[in-house]
MIBATI-962039 format. One record per residue (C-alpha): chain; x, y, z. Coordinates in steps of 0.5 Angstrom, whole numbers, plus 2048, in hexadecimal, padded with zeros to 3 digits. Example, Ala and Ser with C-alpha at 12.3 -4.5 7.8 and 13.67 -1.06 7.14 Angstrom:
! MIBATI-962039
@cadena->A | u->819 | v->7F7 | w->810
@cadena->A | u->81B | v->7FE | w->80E
END
This chain:
! MIBATI-962039
@cadena->A | u->8CE | v->928 | w->8BC
@cadena->A | u->8CB | v->928 | w->8B6
@cadena->A | u->8C8 | v->923 | w->8B5
@cadena->A | u->8C4 | v->924 | w->8BB
@cadena->A | u->8C4 | v->92C | w->8B9
@cadena->A | u->8C0 | v->929 | w->8B2
@cadena->A | u->8BB | v->925 | w->8B8
@cadena->A | u->8BA | v->92B | w->8BC
@cadena->A | u->8B8 | v->92F | w->8B5
@cadena->A | u->8B3 | v->929 | w->8B2
@cadena->A | u->8B0 | v->92A | w->8BA
@cadena->A | u->8AF | v->931 | w->8BA
@cadena->A | u->8AD | v->931 | w->8B2
@cadena->A | u->8A7 | v->92B | w->8B5
@cadena->A | u->8A5 | v->930 | w->8BB
@cadena->A | u->8A4 | v->935 | w->8B6
@cadena->A | u->8A1 | v->930 | w->8B1
@cadena->A | u->89C | v->92D | w->8B5
@cadena->A | u->89D | v->926 | w->8B5
@cadena->A | u->89B | v->921 | w->8B8
@cadena->A | u->89D | v->91F | w->8BF
@cadena->A | u->89F | v->919 | w->8BD
@cadena->A | u->8A4 | v->91B | w->8B8
@cadena->A | u->8A7 | v->920 | w->8BE
@cadena->A | u->8A7 | v->91A | w->8C2
@cadena->A | u->8AC | v->916 | w->8BD
@cadena->A | u->8B1 | v->91D | w->8BC
@cadena->A | u->8B1 | v->91C | w->8C4
@cadena->A | u->8B3 | v->915 | w->8C4
@cadena->A | u->8B8 | v->916 | w->8BF
@cadena->A | u->8BB | v->91B | w->8C2
@cadena->A | u->8BC | v->917 | w->8C9
@cadena->A | u->8BF | v->912 | w->8C3
@cadena->A | u->8C4 | v->916 | w->8C1
@cadena->A | u->8C7 | v->918 | w->8C9
@cadena->A | u->8C7 | v->911 | w->8CB
@cadena->A | u->8CA | v->90F | w->8C5
@cadena->A | u->8CF | v->915 | w->8C5
@cadena->A | u->8D1 | v->912 | w->8CD
@cadena->A | u->8D1 | v->90B | w->8CA
@cadena->A | u->8D7 | v->90D | w->8C6
@cadena->A | u->8DA | v->910 | w->8CC
@cadena->A | u->8DA | v->90A | w->8D0
@cadena->A | u->8DB | v->905 | w->8CB
@cadena->A | u->8E2 | v->909 | w->8CA
@cadena->A | u->8E1 | v->90A | w->8C3
@cadena->A | u->8E3 | v->910 | w->8BF
@cadena->A | u->8DE | v->916 | w->8BD
@cadena->A | u->8DD | v->917 | w->8B7
@cadena->A | u->8DF | v->91E | w->8B5
@cadena->A | u->8DB | v->923 | w->8B1
@cadena->A | u->8E1 | v->928 | w->8B0
@cadena->A | u->8E3 | v->928 | w->8A7
@cadena->A | u->8E7 | v->921 | w->8A6
@cadena->A | u->8EE | v->921 | w->8A6
@cadena->A | u->8F1 | v->91F | w->89E
@cadena->A | u->8F6 | v->91A | w->89E
@cadena->A | u->8FC | v->918 | w->89A
@cadena->A | u->8F8 | v->912 | w->897
@cadena->A | u->8F3 | v->918 | w->895
@cadena->A | u->8F9 | v->91C | w->892
@cadena->A | u->8FC | v->916 | w->88F
@cadena->A | u->8F6 | v->914 | w->88B
@cadena->A | u->8F4 | v->91A | w->889
@cadena->A | u->8FB | v->91D | w->887
@cadena->A | u->8FF | v->917 | w->886
@cadena->A | u->907 | v->918 | w->887
@cadena->A | u->90C | v->917 | w->883
@cadena->A | u->90F | v->910 | w->883
@cadena->A | u->916 | v->90F | w->885
@cadena->A | u->918 | v->90B | w->880
@cadena->A | u->915 | v->911 | w->87A
@cadena->A | u->919 | v->917 | w->87C
@cadena->A | u->918 | v->91C | w->879
@cadena->A | u->91B | v->91F | w->872
@cadena->A | u->922 | v->922 | w->872
@cadena->A | u->925 | v->924 | w->86B
@cadena->A | u->92C | v->91F | w->86A
@cadena->A | u->92D | v->921 | w->863
@cadena->A | u->934 | v->924 | w->865
@cadena->A | u->935 | v->91F | w->86A
@cadena->A | u->934 | v->919 | w->865
@cadena->A | u->938 | v->91D | w->85F
@cadena->A | u->93D | v->91F | w->863
@cadena->A | u->93E | v->917 | w->866
@cadena->A | u->93E | v->915 | w->85F
@cadena->A | u->944 | v->91A | w->85D
@cadena->A | u->948 | v->919 | w->863
@cadena->A | u->949 | v->911 | w->861
@cadena->A | u->950 | v->90F | w->861
@cadena->A | u->94F | v->90D | w->859
@cadena->A | u->94D | v->913 | w->857
@cadena->A | u->952 | v->916 | w->85A
@cadena->A | u->957 | v->913 | w->857
@cadena->A | u->954 | v->915 | w->851
@cadena->A | u->954 | v->91C | w->853
@cadena->A | u->95C | v->91A | w->855
@cadena->A | u->95D | v->918 | w->84E
@cadena->A | u->959 | v->91E | w->84A
@cadena->A | u->95E | v->922 | w->84E
@cadena->A | u->965 | v->91F | w->84C
@cadena->A | u->962 | v->91F | w->846
@cadena->A | u->960 | v->926 | w->845
@cadena->A | u->967 | v->929 | w->848
@cadena->A | u->96C | v->929 | w->842
@cadena->A | u->966 | v->92B | w->83F
@cadena->A | u->965 | v->931 | w->842
@cadena->A | u->96E | v->932 | w->843
@cadena->A | u->96E | v->931 | w->83A
@cadena->A | u->968 | v->936 | w->839
@cadena->A | u->96C | v->93B | w->83F
@cadena->A | u->972 | v->93A | w->83B
@cadena->A | u->96F | v->93B | w->834
@cadena->A | u->96C | v->942 | w->837
@cadena->A | u->971 | v->945 | w->839
@cadena->A | u->975 | v->943 | w->834
@cadena->A | u->97B | v->93E | w->837
@cadena->A | u->97E | v->93A | w->832
@cadena->A | u->97D | v->932 | w->833
@cadena->A | u->982 | v->92E | w->834
@cadena->A | u->982 | v->928 | w->830
@cadena->A | u->97D | v->923 | w->833
@cadena->A | u->978 | v->927 | w->834
@cadena->A | u->978 | v->92A | w->82D
@cadena->A | u->978 | v->923 | w->82B
@cadena->A | u->972 | v->922 | w->830
@cadena->A | u->96E | v->927 | w->82D
@cadena->A | u->970 | v->927 | w->824
@cadena->A | u->969 | v->927 | w->823
@cadena->A | u->968 | v->92E | w->826
@cadena->A | u->968 | v->934 | w->823
@cadena->A | u->969 | v->93A | w->828
@cadena->A | u->966 | v->93F | w->821
@cadena->A | u->95F | v->93C | w->822
@cadena->A | u->95D | v->940 | w->828
@cadena->A | u->95C | v->93A | w->82B
@cadena->A | u->95F | v->937 | w->832
@cadena->A | u->962 | v->930 | w->832
@cadena->A | u->95C | v->92A | w->835
@cadena->A | u->960 | v->924 | w->833
@cadena->A | u->968 | v->921 | w->833
@cadena->A | u->96B | v->91B | w->830
@cadena->A | u->972 | v->91A | w->831
@cadena->A | u->977 | v->914 | w->82F
@cadena->A | u->97B | v->916 | w->835
@cadena->A | u->977 | v->917 | w->83C
@cadena->A | u->977 | v->91E | w->83E
@cadena->A | u->979 | v->91E | w->847
@cadena->A | u->973 | v->921 | w->84B
@cadena->A | u->973 | v->922 | w->853
@cadena->A | u->97B | v->923 | w->853
@cadena->A | u->97C | v->91E | w->84F
@cadena->A | u->978 | v->918 | w->853
@cadena->A | u->973 | v->917 | w->84D
@cadena->A | u->975 | v->915 | w->846
@cadena->A | u->96E | v->918 | w->841
@cadena->A | u->96F | v->915 | w->83A
@cadena->A | u->968 | v->918 | w->838
@cadena->A | u->962 | v->91D | w->83A
@cadena->A | u->95C | v->91E | w->837
@cadena->A | u->956 | v->923 | w->839
@cadena->A | u->950 | v->925 | w->836
@cadena->A | u->951 | v->92B | w->831
@cadena->A | u->94A | v->92E | w->832
@cadena->A | u->94A | v->936 | w->833
@cadena->A | u->948 | v->936 | w->83B
@cadena->A | u->950 | v->931 | w->83B
@cadena->A | u->954 | v->937 | w->837
@cadena->A | u->951 | v->93D | w->83A
@cadena->A | u->954 | v->939 | w->842
@cadena->A | u->95B | v->937 | w->83F
@cadena->A | u->95C | v->93F | w->83C
@cadena->A | u->959 | v->941 | w->843
@cadena->A | u->95F | v->93D | w->846
@cadena->A | u->95A | v->936 | w->848
@cadena->A | u->958 | v->930 | w->846
@cadena->A | u->952 | v->92F | w->84B
@cadena->A | u->94D | v->930 | w->845
@cadena->A | u->951 | v->92B | w->840
@cadena->A | u->94E | v->923 | w->840
@cadena->A | u->953 | v->91D | w->841
@cadena->A | u->953 | v->919 | w->839
@cadena->A | u->959 | v->915 | w->839
@cadena->A | u->960 | v->915 | w->83E
@cadena->A | u->965 | v->911 | w->83F
@cadena->A | u->96B | v->910 | w->845
@cadena->A | u->970 | v->90C | w->849
@cadena->A | u->971 | v->90D | w->850
@cadena->A | u->977 | v->909 | w->851
@cadena->A | u->979 | v->906 | w->857
@cadena->A | u->97C | v->908 | w->85D
@cadena->A | u->981 | v->906 | w->862
@cadena->A | u->980 | v->909 | w->869
@cadena->A | u->986 | v->908 | w->86F
@cadena->A | u->984 | v->905 | w->875
@cadena->A | u->984 | v->90C | w->87B
@cadena->A | u->98A | v->908 | w->87E
@cadena->A | u->98F | v->906 | w->877
@cadena->A | u->994 | v->909 | w->873
@cadena->A | u->993 | v->90B | w->86B
@cadena->A | u->998 | v->905 | w->86A
@cadena->A | u->994 | v->8FF | w->86E
@cadena->A | u->990 | v->8FE | w->867
@cadena->A | u->98D | v->8F8 | w->86A
@cadena->A | u->989 | v->8FB | w->870
@cadena->A | u->985 | v->900 | w->86B
@cadena->A | u->97F | v->8FF | w->86A
@cadena->A | u->97B | v->8FF | w->862
@cadena->A | u->975 | v->903 | w->862
@cadena->A | u->972 | v->901 | w->85C
@cadena->A | u->971 | v->906 | w->855
@cadena->A | u->96B | v->904 | w->851
@cadena->A | u->969 | v->905 | w->849
@cadena->A | u->964 | v->909 | w->848
@cadena->A | u->960 | v->90A | w->841
@cadena->A | u->959 | v->90E | w->842
@cadena->A | u->955 | v->90D | w->83C
@cadena->A | u->94F | v->911 | w->83B
@cadena->A | u->94D | v->911 | w->834
@cadena->A | u->94E | v->90B | w->832
@cadena->A | u->94B | v->904 | w->838
@cadena->A | u->94B | v->909 | w->83D
@cadena->A | u->950 | v->906 | w->841
@cadena->A | u->956 | v->907 | w->846
@cadena->A | u->95B | v->902 | w->847
@cadena->A | u->961 | v->901 | w->84B
@cadena->A | u->966 | v->8FD | w->84C
@cadena->A | u->96D | v->8FD | w->850
@cadena->A | u->972 | v->8FF | w->84D
@cadena->A | u->977 | v->8FB | w->84F
@cadena->A | u->978 | v->8F3 | w->850
@cadena->A | u->97B | v->8F5 | w->857
@cadena->A | u->975 | v->8F5 | w->85A
@cadena->A | u->96E | v->8F1 | w->85A
@cadena->A | u->96B | v->8F1 | w->855
@cadena->A | u->964 | v->8F4 | w->853
@cadena->A | u->95F | v->8F5 | w->84F
@cadena->A | u->959 | v->8FA | w->850
@cadena->A | u->954 | v->8FE | w->84A
@cadena->A | u->950 | v->902 | w->84B
@cadena->A | u->949 | v->905 | w->849
@cadena->A | u->949 | v->90C | w->847
@cadena->A | u->942 | v->90D | w->847
@cadena->A | u->941 | v->90B | w->84D
@cadena->A | u->947 | v->90C | w->851
@cadena->A | u->946 | v->904 | w->853
@cadena->A | u->94B | v->8FF | w->853
@cadena->A | u->94B | v->8FA | w->84F
@cadena->A | u->94A | v->8F3 | w->852
@cadena->A | u->94C | v->8ED | w->84D
@cadena->A | u->951 | v->8E8 | w->84A
@cadena->A | u->955 | v->8EC | w->849
@cadena->A | u->956 | v->8F0 | w->84F
@cadena->A | u->95D | v->8EE | w->852
@cadena->A | u->95F | v->8F0 | w->85B
@cadena->A | u->95A | v->8F5 | w->85F
@cadena->A | u->958 | v->8FB | w->85A
@cadena->A | u->955 | v->8FE | w->860
@cadena->A | u->95B | v->8FE | w->864
@cadena->A | u->95F | v->901 | w->85C
@cadena->A | u->95B | v->905 | w->85C
@cadena->A | u->95A | v->908 | w->863
@cadena->A | u->962 | v->909 | w->862
@cadena->A | u->964 | v->90B | w->85B
@cadena->A | u->95E | v->911 | w->85D
@cadena->A | u->963 | v->912 | w->863
@cadena->A | u->969 | v->913 | w->85F
@cadena->A | u->966 | v->917 | w->85B
@cadena->A | u->964 | v->91C | w->85F
@cadena->A | u->96B | v->91B | w->864
@cadena->A | u->96E | v->91D | w->85D
@cadena->A | u->96A | v->923 | w->85A
@cadena->A | u->96A | v->926 | w->861
@cadena->A | u->972 | v->926 | w->861
@cadena->A | u->973 | v->929 | w->85A
@cadena->A | u->96D | v->930 | w->85C
@cadena->A | u->971 | v->930 | w->863
@cadena->A | u->978 | v->930 | w->85F
@cadena->A | u->976 | v->935 | w->85A
END
């Protein structure tokens, strides 16, 4: 329709401008050819050319505004998630439990000293170098006879925390949250567990639960060592790098250290919870 309209306009202009008859005749022939061409297209079943505005396809949109590839997801803040994952590894959780185990007798002795309760012989020997009159809190114990921790389930020989102002303030408030463990040695004895259908007299049916000797030293070699507290159970020897909170894989390793880490972690957690519930 637009083409026909244009030709008619040219024809009208030609009349007004008094073009030669030859030009007018050519325009008329062109008009007739366009009409017959349209009829030929209809007869042949060919699609007519649309004069409407062109439709922008999705392909055109993708070229002008490319979408984000599926392989490149939008940025997300995963810092907290990464940090929580790192802190929740079994080795890191074991280090936390070891710190809480070493902290328990330090908090108990400080509570007695603050309240004026007299220490018994073993407790006094463990803190012989400490002077309460100095106005400071006890941050280290070194025992000739191990102290019983968690209702006598653990025997602790040494525990030492960094004597910082933040740790002093925390201990004054009966908390060790700001205290960093430097050194500790304690023993988790072997336990014998009876089966559900056995009587206490049937010792032969009891199952031994492996104990462990724990030696934590962050001030010297940054190493934690684990070894059995009894020869009754299978031998193991594990070293853990305290700086990276990872098991050291070397020739001195004996047994499945990841399994021993999981086992000790579970035992310490259960004993601590039991002591808290007992009050």
